[in-house]
C-alpha positions, -999 to 999 in steps of 0.1 A, spaced: -58 -208 218 -26 -192 202 -2 -207 231 -20 -242 225 -14 -240 189 23 -231 193 26 -259 218 8 -284 193 33 -274 166 63 -277 186 51 -310 197 48 -321 164 83 -306 153 99 -328 182 80 -360 169 94 -355 137 128 -347 147 125 -382 169 111 -400 139 140 -389 118 166 -400 144 150 -436 145 152 -441 104 186 -427 102 197 -452 128 181 -483 114 194 -469 76 228 -471 88 225 -508 84 215 -506 45 181 -517 49 178 -524 14 194 -558 20 176 -567 51 143 -585 49 113 -566 61 114 -585 93 151 -579 101 141 -539 97 114 -544 122 137 -561 149 166 -530 140 135 -507 146 120 -522 176 157 -524 193 155 -484 191 130 -484 218 145 -505 245 141 -490 277 112 -468 268 85 -462 292 53 -482 295 24 -464 299 -14 -477 299 -44 -455 284 -22 -433 261 -48 -436 235 -79 -427 260 -64 -391 268 -86 -370 241 -118 -359 242 -122 -361 204 -105 -392 188 -73 -383 170 -41 -402 159 -17 -402 189 19 -406 184 48 -411 209 82 -423 206 89 -423 243 60 -441 259 38 -472 249 14 -495 256 19 -531 242 -4 -524 209 11 -490 204 45 -502 207 34 -527 178 17 -505 157 46 -479 160 73 -503 149 53 -516 121 44 -484 105 81 -470 107 92 -502 90 65 -499 61 81 -466 55 114 -479 54 107 -505 32 91 -485 8 123 -463 8 99 -430 17 109 -423 52 89 -390 55 73 -384 86 36 -378 69 42 -413 53 46 -428 89 15 -411 102 -6 -424 69 7 -459 81 -1 -455 115 -38 -444 110 -41 -471 83 -34 -498 112 -53 -483 142 -85 -477 124 -112 -496 106 -105 -495 69 -77 -468 81 -102 -442 86 -107 -420 119 -145 -418 127 -148 -416 163 -142 -437 192 -159 -466 178 -137 -466 147 -103 -477 163 -95 -515 164 -100 -523 199 -100 -559 200 -67 -574 185 -80 -600 166 -100 -572 149 -67 -555 143 -54 -585 127 -83 -591 105 -89 -558 94 -52 -553 84 -51 -584 69 -78 -577 44 -58 -544 33 -27 -564 27 -6 -550 56 -4 -585 75 -12 -620 75 -23 -643 99 -2 -674 98 -15 -691 131 -35 -718 110 -3 -726 88 14 -730 120 -10 -758 133 -33 -738 152 -63 -751 165 -98 -733 171 -101 -706 195 -136 -710 206 -143 -673 219 -170 -649 215 -158 -611 222 -179 -592 246 -154 -580 271 -159 -538 263 -198 -542 264 -197 -564 294 -176 -543 312 -185 -510 303 -177 -490 333 -141 -499 328 -141 -476 294 -150 -438 302 -157 -435 266 -183 -463 268 -197 -453 304 -208 -418 293 -218 -422 258 -244 -444 246 -235 -440 209 -201 -453 217 -215 -481 236 -241 -491 208 -215 -490 182 -191 -511 203 -219 -537 209 -226 -539 171 -187 -541 162 -184 -571 186 -211 -587 169 -196 -585 135 -163 -596 145 -176 -628 161 -178 -640 129 -142 -646 126 -125 -679 130 -99 -675 157 -71 -700 160 -42 -702 184 -11 -720 192 -14 -733 227 14 -727 253 29 -758 254 32 -763 218 50 -729 212 85 -742 212 75 -764 187 71 -739 160 102 -717 171 120 -729 134 91 -714 116 91 -679 130 110 -649 119 120 -618 134 93 -591 136 64 -616 136 38 -602 160 29 -623 187 -3 -620 205 -11 -636 238 -45 -654 238 -63 -656 269 -90 -675 288 -105 -644 299 -143 -643 296 -155 -623 260 -115 -613 256 -92 -626 227 -57 -612 237 -42 -593 266 -8 -586 254 12 -586 221 49 -580 211 74 -588 186 99 -617 177 131 -610 185 159 -634 172 193 -629 185 226 -639 172 226 -674 192 191 -679 171 170 -683 203 134 -672 199 128 -639 223 100 -615 225 105 -579 224 76 -560 240 61 -531 260 61 -551 292 36 -536 319 63 -545 342 78 -510 334 94 -505 298 103 -519 265 124 -551 269 133 -583 259 121 -617 273 146 -640 265 126 -673 259 91 -665 242 74 -697 255 86 -694 289 75 -659 290 41 -667 276 34 -696 300 38 -672 328 12 -644 314 -16 -647 338 -47 -664 322 -26 -672 287 -35 -699 268 -13 -697 239 -4 -673 208 -14 -660 176 8 -653 152 9 -625 125 34 -618 99 39 -584 84 35 -584 47 67 -568 28 50 -547 -1 87 -554 -19 82 -587 -25 46 -578 -39 61 -554 -61 86 -575 -75 59 -602 -83 41 -577 -103 71 -567 -120 77 -603 -128 44 -608 -143 42 -580 -163 78 -589 -180 63 -627 -188 32 -613 -201 48 -591 -224 77 -617 -234 47 -636 -251 42 -611 -276 66 -609 -306 69 -574 -321 56 -573 -357 79 -553 -380 66 -527 -404 
């Protein structure tokens, strides 16, 4: 028992060291002058070459916050980059702040309450995080069309998920969640229209690959990466083996099996909201003339 606690503590110390190294590297570029998307891109670049590994969040018997800076699946990569970036933009680069952000993003309303509290469907992830002002789904603004899908892949394919196969409560909870999220109106940009919106995309935009697989919404996700030559690339934890950059977004998406298009989500820069609040307060107070005694 003591050996296990020591091992866990050592692992946490190592994670904190890795986190600090990443943040220090990004902050060398004076992040206060960068947009949130530009910071996202610089953070994402720190992970180039990191190993892709599926099922990382399924390794624990009891649901807990899993963190890795060395191995990722596609969602874990996006979540990690976003959580680090949120910490940097708030000028609060403590490791505990990062872990708080990561938990907020991964679980319904930001709370861990078992397997079912995790946001398993990515459209649910987008919707839940949007409700709390962390991201904004901009697919409709970009001309997205209706995505007529009902989500039931997990419950229909129960045997693919160990936590559903062996646990009736988890299974029933997932069925209930699927029924709830089927009220979400989904939209997507068709594959052949992706290049037409390049000029509207920004570094750090979260790109989800929409699929025609029965009962499923998204099969892959990553981030817009905009190089100096202004082409629209895609940085992601690739199932081919590692975090890498696909040179052209549309070309990549078209070649994803069963893809029909993309869903675009933009991280919300809390600094802009803070600035708006400050301006509102200044304008409000300016309407009142001080009364002299």
